[in-house]
N, CA and C of each residue as an Amber inpcrd file, in Angstrom:
protein
   351
  52.6840000  -6.9760000 -34.1780000  51.5010000  -6.4100000 -34.8090000
  50.4010000  -6.3390000 -33.3980000  50.6170000  -7.4080000 -32.5510000
  49.6030000  -7.4760000 -31.5850000  49.6440000  -6.2530000 -30.7280000
  50.8710000  -5.7100000 -30.3960000  51.2080000  -4.6370000 -29.4510000
  50.7020000  -3.5020000 -30.1220000  50.8950000  -3.2910000 -31.4990000
  50.3290000  -2.2730000 -32.2080000  48.9000000  -2.0610000 -31.8710000
  48.1590000  -3.2630000 -32.1700000  46.7260000  -3.3130000 -32.1960000
  46.2340000  -2.9880000 -30.8200000  46.9980000  -3.2780000 -29.7350000
  46.7360000  -3.0980000 -28.4200000  46.8220000  -1.4520000 -28.3230000
  47.7860000  -0.8960000 -28.7220000  48.0300000   0.3400000 -28.4680000
  47.0800000   1.3570000 -29.3180000  46.6990000   0.8820000 -30.4860000
  45.8950000   1.4750000 -31.3920000  44.4510000   1.5960000 -30.7080000
  44.1020000   0.1770000 -30.2010000  42.7720000   0.3270000 -29.7410000
  42.5660000   1.1650000 -28.3550000  43.5940000   1.2860000 -27.7020000
  43.7450000   2.3080000 -26.5320000  43.6210000   3.5420000 -27.1360000
  44.1650000   4.0470000 -27.9390000  44.3460000   5.3000000 -28.6330000
  42.7470000   5.7050000 -29.2030000  42.0910000   4.6400000 -29.4100000
  40.6440000   4.9730000 -29.7730000  39.6740000   4.9840000 -28.5610000
  39.9450000   4.7780000 -27.2230000  39.0830000   4.5690000 -26.0400000
  39.8450000   5.5120000 -25.1670000  40.8180000   5.9830000 -25.4220000
  41.3800000   6.6550000 -24.1270000  42.1810000   7.9580000 -24.6520000
  41.1980000   9.0010000 -24.5500000  41.6770000  10.5040000 -25.0690000
  42.9310000  10.8370000 -24.6690000  43.3270000  10.7510000 -23.2520000
  44.3990000  11.0390000 -22.7410000  45.6930000  10.3030000 -23.2300000
  45.5280000   9.1630000 -23.5270000  46.7190000   8.3740000 -24.1420000
  47.0600000   8.9920000 -25.3250000  45.6170000   9.2040000 -26.1120000
  46.1050000   9.9320000 -27.6180000  47.1560000  11.2270000 -27.4490000
  46.6080000  11.7910000 -26.6500000  47.1190000  13.2440000 -26.6030000
  48.5530000  12.9050000 -25.8390000  48.9760000  11.9180000 -24.9760000
  50.3420000  11.5520000 -24.7340000  50.9750000  11.1140000 -25.6930000
  50.4820000  10.4260000 -26.4090000  51.1650000   9.9000000 -27.6670000
  51.5190000  11.0050000 -28.5760000  50.7530000  12.1440000 -28.7290000
  51.2420000  13.2250000 -29.4310000  52.1670000  13.9860000 -28.8380000
  51.8860000  14.2730000 -27.6910000  52.9730000  15.2590000 -26.9840000
  54.2440000  14.7060000 -26.3250000  54.0390000  13.2540000 -25.7730000
  55.3680000  12.7920000 -25.4420000  55.1160000  11.2280000 -25.6500000
  55.3650000  10.8490000 -27.0450000  55.3360000   9.4530000 -27.3490000
  56.4650000   8.4420000 -26.8360000  57.5530000   9.0290000 -26.3130000
  58.4940000   7.9710000 -25.6980000  58.0950000   7.5300000 -24.3580000
  57.3070000   8.4690000 -23.6970000  56.9860000   7.9910000 -22.4740000
  55.5050000   7.2980000 -22.4400000  54.4840000   7.8520000 -23.6370000
  53.2860000   7.0630000 -23.5990000  53.4130000   5.6990000 -24.1920000
  54.4640000   5.3640000 -24.9530000  54.4680000   4.2620000 -25.8940000
  55.3830000   3.1460000 -25.1210000  56.2510000   3.7020000 -24.0390000
  57.2650000   3.0010000 -23.4570000  56.6920000   1.4260000 -23.1270000
  55.6210000   1.2790000 -22.8530000  55.0860000  -0.2320000 -22.5090000
  54.6110000  -1.1250000 -23.5230000  55.0320000  -0.7620000 -24.8950000
  54.6150000  -1.3080000 -25.7490000  55.8740000  -1.7690000 -26.7060000
  55.7970000  -2.9020000 -27.3460000  56.9110000  -3.6250000 -28.0440000
  56.7870000  -3.1990000 -29.5610000  57.0480000  -2.0660000 -30.0570000
  56.4990000  -1.5360000 -31.5040000  57.7360000  -1.3060000 -32.3500000
  57.8050000  -1.5500000 -33.4280000  58.6200000  -1.2110000 -34.5880000
  58.6320000   0.4880000 -34.5490000  59.6790000   0.8960000 -35.3440000
  59.9520000   2.3730000 -35.7840000  58.7710000   2.7560000 -36.3600000
  58.2320000   1.9890000 -37.4560000  57.1350000   2.4040000 -38.4340000
  55.9100000   2.3080000 -37.5040000  55.6270000   1.4790000 -36.6110000
  54.4670000   1.1450000 -35.8910000  54.2870000   2.4290000 -34.6920000
  55.3510000   2.8860000 -34.1970000  55.6830000   4.1690000 -33.3910000
  55.2310000   5.4120000 -34.2110000  55.6660000   5.3730000 -35.6100000
  55.4910000   6.5320000 -36.1530000  53.8930000   6.6010000 -36.5470000
  53.2500000   5.4550000 -36.9500000  51.9160000   5.5840000 -37.0710000
  51.1000000   6.2700000 -36.0680000  51.4200000   5.7670000 -34.9770000
  50.8900000   6.1900000 -33.5650000  50.9130000   7.5850000 -33.1850000
  51.9430000   8.0190000 -33.6460000  52.4050000   9.5110000 -33.0640000
  52.2400000  10.4860000 -34.2230000  52.0720000  10.0070000 -35.4150000
  51.5350000  11.0860000 -36.5880000  50.0280000  11.1040000 -37.0060000
  49.5060000  12.0870000 -36.6060000  47.9090000  12.0880000 -37.0670000
  47.4990000  11.7250000 -38.3610000  48.2440000  11.9610000 -39.2920000
  47.7760000  11.7570000 -40.6930000  48.0850000  10.3340000 -40.8100000
  49.1990000   9.8060000 -40.3280000  49.5310000   8.1980000 -40.5980000
  48.3830000   7.5080000 -39.8670000  48.1400000   7.9430000 -38.5780000
  47.3400000   7.3960000 -37.7940000  45.8370000   7.3180000 -38.4860000
  45.3260000   8.1730000 -39.0720000  43.9630000   8.4690000 -39.6430000
  44.3250000   7.3690000 -40.9040000  45.1190000   7.1710000 -41.7150000
  45.3680000   6.4450000 -42.7000000  45.2310000   4.9210000 -42.2510000
  46.0890000   4.7630000 -41.3110000  45.8220000   3.3640000 -40.6190000
  44.5590000   2.8570000 -40.1800000  43.7590000   3.7280000 -39.5740000
  42.3260000   3.5360000 -39.0250000  41.3060000   3.3710000 -40.3870000
  41.7460000   4.1030000 -41.3120000  40.8070000   4.1900000 -42.7230000
  41.0990000   2.8660000 -43.2590000  42.5060000   2.3600000 -43.1720000
  42.7810000   0.9100000 -44.0270000  42.3360000  -0.2110000 -43.1810000
  42.0250000   0.1210000 -41.9590000  41.7880000  -1.0370000 -41.2880000
  42.9460000  -1.8730000 -40.3670000  44.0310000  -1.4050000 -40.5920000
  45.3310000  -2.1920000 -40.2910000  45.2670000  -3.7470000 -40.0780000
  44.6620000  -4.2360000 -40.9050000  44.4540000  -5.7100000 -40.9190000
  43.6140000  -6.3410000 -39.9690000  42.7740000  -5.4180000 -39.2130000
  41.7270000  -5.8510000 -38.1040000  40.5170000  -5.6750000 -38.7660000
  39.5880000  -6.6250000 -39.2610000  38.2160000  -6.4510000 -39.7600000
  37.4850000  -5.6040000 -39.0010000  37.4710000  -5.7030000 -37.6670000
  36.6980000  -4.9200000 -36.7910000  37.0330000  -3.3330000 -36.9480000
  38.1900000  -2.9950000 -37.5560000  38.5480000  -1.6890000 -37.4410000
  38.3080000  -1.1150000 -38.9020000  37.7670000  -1.6160000 -39.8880000
  37.8200000  -1.3680000 -41.2480000  36.5140000  -0.3410000 -41.3730000
  35.5080000  -0.2770000 -40.4170000  34.4950000   0.5580000 -40.4510000
  34.7960000   2.0450000 -39.8310000  36.0550000   1.9690000 -39.2630000
  36.1760000   3.2940000 -38.2330000  36.8800000   4.3090000 -39.3640000
  36.2210000   5.8540000 -39.2670000  36.9280000   6.9740000 -40.1290000
  37.2520000   7.9450000 -39.0200000  38.4530000   8.5720000 -39.0830000
  38.7840000   9.5000000 -38.1900000  39.3090000  10.7880000 -39.3120000
  38.9250000  11.7740000 -38.7040000  39.3380000  12.8600000 -39.4720000
  39.9800000  13.8450000 -38.6030000  41.3900000  14.1430000 -38.8520000
  42.0740000  15.1240000 -37.9630000  42.3040000  16.3690000 -38.8030000
  41.8950000  17.4850000 -38.6280000  42.1050000  18.8170000 -39.2620000
  42.1830000  19.9050000 -38.2530000  42.8280000  20.9610000 -38.9020000
  42.6160000  22.2920000 -38.1250000  43.8520000  22.3290000 -37.1350000
  43.8550000  23.3530000 -36.1940000  44.8730000  23.5850000 -35.2450000
  44.5290000  22.9610000 -34.0280000  45.3690000  22.0020000 -33.5200000
  44.8640000  21.4720000 -32.2010000  45.9820000  21.8680000 -31.1270000
  45.6540000  22.9410000 -30.2710000  46.6560000  23.5800000 -29.2730000
  45.9700000  22.8470000 -27.8330000  45.2010000  22.1310000 -27.8910000
  44.8660000  21.7710000 -26.4530000  44.7270000  22.4660000 -25.4810000
  44.2030000  23.6650000 -25.7300000  43.8500000  24.6370000 -24.6090000
  42.4870000  24.5740000 -24.2670000  42.1190000  24.5580000 -23.1770000
  40.5800000  24.5750000 -22.8370000  40.0780000  25.9600000 -23.4790000
  38.9910000  25.8950000 -24.1980000  38.4040000  26.9450000 -24.7450000
  36.9030000  27.0420000 -24.1870000  36.8000000  26.6870000 -22.9430000
  35.4790000  26.9420000 -22.1260000  35.3320000  28.2980000 -21.8940000
  34.1750000  28.9770000 -22.2500000  34.0300000  30.3810000 -21.7680000
  34.1830000  30.4850000 -20.2910000  34.7390000  31.4970000 -19.8930000
  35.0110000  31.6190000 -18.2650000  33.5990000  32.2550000 -17.7660000
  33.5000000  31.7230000 -16.6230000  32.1940000  32.0670000 -15.8000000
  32.3260000  33.6190000 -15.4480000  31.2600000  34.2760000 -15.7180000
  31.1270000  35.6300000 -15.2940000  31.0120000  35.9490000 -13.8440000
  31.8360000  36.9410000 -13.3190000  31.8420000  37.1420000 -11.9050000
  30.2770000  37.8060000 -11.7120000  29.9530000  37.2980000 -10.5640000
  28.6890000  37.9350000 -10.0940000  28.7370000  39.3700000  -9.5750000
  27.5850000  40.1530000  -9.8580000  27.7420000  41.4240000  -9.6330000
  27.7800000  41.6240000  -8.0610000  28.5050000  42.7110000  -7.8040000
  28.6700000  42.8340000  -6.1930000  27.5080000  43.1970000  -5.5090000
  26.5360000  43.8410000  -6.3530000  25.3360000  44.1910000  -5.7400000
  24.3770000  42.7480000  -5.4490000  24.5160000  41.9540000  -6.2240000
  23.7300000  40.6710000  -6.2340000  24.3910000  39.8450000  -4.9290000
  25.4370000  39.9380000  -4.9000000  26.1890000  39.0770000  -3.7340000
  25.7520000  39.8360000  -2.4520000  25.8930000  41.3030000  -2.4480000
  25.6730000  41.9720000  -1.2650000  24.0210000  41.8070000  -0.8800000
  23.2110000  41.5630000  -1.7030000  21.6390000  41.4880000  -1.7150000
  21.5430000  40.0910000  -0.7980000  22.1410000  39.0300000  -1.4110000
  21.9080000  37.6920000  -0.9300000  22.6440000  37.6930000   0.5410000
  23.6160000  38.2810000   0.9300000  24.2560000  38.4110000   2.1770000
  23.3900000  38.9900000   3.2260000  22.6360000  40.2440000   2.7880000
  21.9260000  40.7760000   3.6240000  20.5810000  39.9910000   3.7330000
  20.1250000  39.1370000   2.7210000  19.0890000  38.5880000   2.9340000
  19.0590000  37.4230000   4.0050000  20.4590000  36.7920000   3.9750000
  20.9060000  35.7850000   4.8530000  20.6150000  36.5980000   6.2540000
  21.2530000  37.7830000   6.5370000  21.1500000  38.4020000   7.7670000
  19.9060000  38.8230000   8.2290000  18.9060000  39.2610000   7.4490000
  17.4660000  39.6460000   7.7340000  16.6810000  38.5980000   7.8920000
  17.0260000  37.3200000   7.4100000  16.0920000  36.2700000   7.2380000
  15.6350000  35.9890000   8.7170000  14.1010000  35.9100000   8.8120000
  13.4010000  35.3830000   9.9130000  13.2140000  33.8410000  10.1980000
  13.3160000  33.3320000   9.1290000  13.0580000  31.8990000   9.2350000
  14.3960000  31.0560000   8.7690000  14.3400000  29.6570000   8.9620000
  15.3900000  28.9040000   8.4380000  15.3600000  28.6770000   6.8650000
  14.0740000  28.7550000   6.5760000  13.7180000  28.6500000   5.0920000
  14.1220000  29.8060000   4.2660000  13.9160000  31.0570000   4.6980000
  14.1130000  32.2350000   4.1700000  15.7440000  32.2650000   4.1380000
  16.7150000  31.9550000   5.3480000  18.2250000  31.9000000   5.4470000
  18.5100000  30.7320000   4.3750000  18.0010000  29.5510000   4.2840000
  18.4350000  28.4640000   3.4860000  18.3620000  28.9290000   1.8990000
  17.3090000  29.5640000   1.6830000  17.1280000  30.0540000   0.3880000
  18.0580000  31.1630000  -0.1510000  18.3540000  32.1310000   0.7360000
  19.3050000  33.1310000   0.3660000  20.6500000  32.4050000   0.3060000
  20.8060000  31.4640000   1.1220000  22.2620000  30.8980000   1.2000000
  22.4320000  30.1630000  -0.2450000  21.5040000  29.4020000  -0.4830000
  21.5870000  28.6090000  -1.9220000  21.6200000  29.5150000  -2.9650000
  20.9240000  30.5390000  -3.1070000  21.2200000  31.6520000  -4.2130000
  22.5380000  32.3930000  -4.1590000  23.0690000  32.5620000  -3.0150000
  24.1090000  33.2830000  -2.9580000  25.4890000  31.9700000  -3.2700000
  25.3440000  31.0170000  -2.9080000  26.2810000  29.6170000  -3.4510000
  26.2450000  29.6660000  -5.0340000  24.9270000  29.8900000  -5.6770000
  24.8120000  29.9200000  -6.9480000  25.5100000  30.8460000  -7.7840000
  25.6050000  32.1860000  -7.1550000  26.2260000  33.3340000  -7.6390000
  27.7930000  33.1950000  -7.4930000  28.2420000  32.7390000  -6.5670000
  29.6520000  32.6340000  -6.2110000  30.2260000  31.2030000  -6.5640000
  29.3080000  30.1520000  -6.9290000  30.0370000  29.1170000  -7.3260000
  30.4790000  28.1790000  -6.0620000
């Protein structure tokens, strides 16, 4: 049970480990001496939520609530950055060329870096 509690604590604090337990449990849990039932709890989101809700015998875990629902395909859903307009980039490049002081050149260069990342 100590190995189970150790793995359970890591799942709660290490998101990458949680994902590994779902995607490749044999590798993720290789360093833990677990029974088949314990492995099943750590690799099944429904059983894991039930174990956390029930406290798995540790009073410090009794107040934890985990809800896992919906589809989890683990794809990055961040919106893609928009490409800067060609005109805006060309304008800042021209501003760098035409700059008469280092401050003007630096300002244009900073704006250009902001446009192109």
